C-alpha positions in Angstrom: 56.6 106.0 113.0 59.7 106.5 110.8 59.1 107.9 107.4 60.9 106.1 104.7 62.4 108.3 102.1 62.1 107.2 98.6 65.5 106.8 96.9 66.0 109.4 94.4 67.0 108.1 91.0 70.6 108.5 90.1 71.3 111.3 87.7 72.5 109.6 84.5 74.6 112.7 83.5 76.6 112.5 86.8 77.1 108.7 86.3 78.2 109.1 82.7 80.7 111.9 83.7 82.1 109.8 86.5 82.4 106.8 84.3 84.1 108.8 81.5 86.5 110.4 84.0 87.4 107.0 85.5 88.0 105.5 82.0 90.1 108.5 81.0 92.1 108.3 84.2 92.7 104.6 83.7 93.7 105.2 80.1 96.2 107.8 81.1 97.6 105.5 83.8 98.0 102.7 81.2 99.8 105.1 78.8 102.1 106.3 81.5 102.9 102.7 82.7 103.7 101.6 79.1 105.9 104.6 78.6 107.8 103.9 81.8 108.2 100.2 80.7 109.6 101.3 77.3 112.0 103.6 79.0 113.2 100.9 81.3 113.5 98.4 78.4 115.7 100.9 76.5 117.9 101.5 79.6 118.3 97.7 80.0 119.1 97.3 76.4 121.9 99.9 76.7 123.2 98.1 79.9 123.2 94.7 78.1 125.2 96.2 75.2 127.8 97.6 77.7 128.0 94.3 79.5 128.5 92.4 76.3 131.4 94.7 75.3 132.9 94.2 78.8 132.6 90.4 78.5 134.2 90.5 75.0 137.2 92.5 76.5 137.5 90.1 79.4 137.4 87.1 77.1 140.2 88.6 75.1 142.2 89.3 78.2 141.7 85.8 79.5 142.8 84.3 76.2 145.9 86.5 76.2 146.7 85.6 79.7 146.3 81.8 79.0 148.7 82.1 76.1 151.2 84.0 78.3 150.9 81.3 81.0 151.5 78.6 78.5 154.6 80.3 77.3 155.8 80.8 80.9 155.3 77.1 81.6 157.2 76.1 78.5 160.1 78.5 79.4 160.2 77.0 82.9 160.3 73.5 81.5 163.2 74.5 79.2 165.1 76.1 82.1 164.6 72.9 84.2 165.9 70.7 81.3 168.9 73.0 81.0 169.6 72.9 84.7 169.2 69.1 84.9 171.7 68.6 82.0 174.4 70.9 83.4 177.1 69.3 85.4 
């Protein structure tokens, strides 16, 4: 016949220590995760500012180029008119 061993009661101190250790570990992981997220957000903010400045420079360059193209077109039209009028 197999003897059944009575289950020993769980020591509350060990359970409490394990629970506290687990909670502290999770708390530290949460703090670390939030810290990393804040760092990433700050890096992204800096990248966004750099991109906005680049876009502003590109917009200015495009506007300048559009004005130059319009002037070139007008000069070409004037040259055609002169060429068509000459005998």
